[in-house]
C-alpha positions as CSV (number, residue, x, y, z in Angstrom):
1,M,0.0,0.0,0.0
2,R,1.4,3.4,-1.0
3,S,1.5,6.3,1.4
4,P,-0.2,9.4,0.1
5,V,2.0,12.0,-1.6
6,V,2.0,15.3,0.4
7,T,3.1,18.2,-1.7
8,K,4.7,21.3,-0.1
9,A,1.7,23.4,-1.0
10,K,-0.7,20.9,0.7
11,A,1.5,20.7,3.8
12,T,1.6,24.5,3.9
13,Q,-2.2,24.6,3.6
14,T,-2.6,22.0,6.3
15,A,-0.3,23.9,8.7
16,R,-2.2,27.2,7.9
17,D,-5.5,25.4,8.6
18,K,-4.2,24.1,11.9
19,A,-3.0,27.6,12.9
20,I,-6.4,29.1,12.0
21,E,-8.2,26.4,14.0
22,A,-5.9,27.0,17.0
23,A,-6.4,30.8,16.9
24,V,-10.2,30.5,16.6
25,S,-10.3,27.9,19.4
26,Q,-8.3,30.2,21.7
27,F,-10.6,33.1,20.9
28,M,-13.7,31.0,21.5
29,K,-12.4,29.9,24.9
30,S,-11.8,33.5,25.9
31,I,-15.3,34.6,25.1
32,D,-17.0,31.5,26.3
33,H,-16.5,32.2,30.0
34,A,-17.5,35.8,29.8
35,T,-20.6,35.3,27.7
36,R,-21.7,32.2,29.7
37,R,-21.6,34.2,33.0
38,E,-23.5,37.1,31.4
39,I,-26.2,34.8,30.0
40,E,-26.5,32.9,33.4
41,K,-26.8,36.2,35.3
42,R,-29.5,37.5,33.0
43,L,-31.5,34.2,33.1
44,R,-31.3,34.1,36.9
45,K,-32.7,37.7,37.0
46,A,-35.5,36.9,34.5
47,L,-36.5,33.8,36.5
48,A,-36.4,35.8,39.8
49,D,-38.5,38.6,38.2
50,G,-41.0,36.1,36.8
51,V,-40.3,37.1,33.2
52,V,-39.6,33.4,32.4
53,K,-40.5,30.2,34.2
54,P,-38.6,26.9,34.7
55,G,-39.3,24.8,31.7
56,D,-39.6,27.8,29.3
57,S,-37.6,28.0,26.2
58,I,-36.1,31.3,25.2
59,T,-34.5,32.3,21.9
60,A,-31.0,33.7,22.2
61,G,-28.6,34.9,19.6
62,M,-25.0,36.0,19.4
63,G,-23.3,38.1,16.9
64,L,-19.7,38.1,15.7
65,K,-18.2,40.9,13.6
66,S,-14.8,41.6,12.3
67,P,-14.3,44.3,9.6
68,D,-10.8,43.0,9.2
69,A,-12.0,39.6,8.0
70,D,-15.3,40.8,6.4
71,L,-17.2,38.8,9.0
72,D,-20.7,39.5,10.2
73,V,-22.4,36.4,11.6
74,A,-25.4,36.0,13.8
75,V,-26.3,32.6,15.4
76,F,-29.6,31.9,17.1
77,G,-30.7,29.0,19.2
78,K,-33.0,28.0,22.1
79,I,-32.2,27.8,25.7
80,K,-34.5,25.5,27.7
81,L,-34.8,26.5,31.3
């Protein structure tokens, strides 16, 4: 069985992809904790104020923008309490 041929260009692309994945992963970890705490704080207040009840589902969204990378993404999902 022959091993696949890896060209220099393909190896460079793979290294670049890995670097991008690592950079994005580090960024996501840094915002994960801050956003998680803020969401939890707001949901606790909404529950305490009677705005939402246990068992309710709420729609939540997050936006990510970067003019440097021409990035403008919004992601929405449900949070079931």
